[in-house]
N, C-alpha and C positions, 0 to 999 in steps of 0.2 A: 652679520650683521648683511655680506653672504648667498647665507644661510637664507634664509630670507623674500631678498628677491629674489630667487632662482629658482626655489617652495611656490612664490607669484607669477611667475614664467612661464613653467610649469604649465597653475591652473587653471591660466587662460588658457593654455596650449588646448587642452581637454577644453574649457567652458564653452570657450568663445566655436566649435565647430560642433558642438551639442549641439549652443541653444542655437549657430546656423540650420543645424538639421532641424531641428526639433521645428522651428517657424518652417522648412518648406515640406515641415509634413502637413501643418496640418494646413499650410496655404490648398497643396494639390488635394484634402481628405474638405474643407469649407468648397473647395469648386467642384468635387464627385459629386456634393450631399447637393448643391444650387443647381449646377443639368438634374441629379435625378426626381427638384423639383418642383424645374421648369420643365422637364417631359408628361411629370402625373396632371401639371397645370392643364398638359397639350390635350392631356387626353381625356382630363373630368369635361373640360371646354366645347368638344365634340364628345362629349356622352351628353355635357347638357343642354347641347345644342341636339342633339340625335332626340334626345324628350319629349322637346317641344318641334318636334316636326312632330313627331307620332301626336302626339294632346292634338294639334289640326288635323292629323290626317286622323285620328277616332274622333271628333267634333264632324268632320268632313263625310264618312260613313256612317252615322248618324243622322244625320241632315239627307245621304240621302238616303235611308230607308226609310225612314218615314213619307218622302216623297215617292220609296220607290208602298207602301202602306195608304197613305191617302188615288193612289192611281185607282192600284186598286182595288178600292174601298168606294168611288166613282164609277 
């Protein structure tokens, strides 16, 4: 009976720190993934903002080109 108790205690002494280390490592990895996703999201938002601004600038350029053509035509 004592051997079984000793074996269980020994197993717990190995298993508990292993589980704690695994949980800690997984949390760190999850935090890193979340950080990287947030950074990527920020970059995508900046790109989308730039894309929208360029679309507006292209529309204004086209309007100005038409105005120049109208002025030259008159």
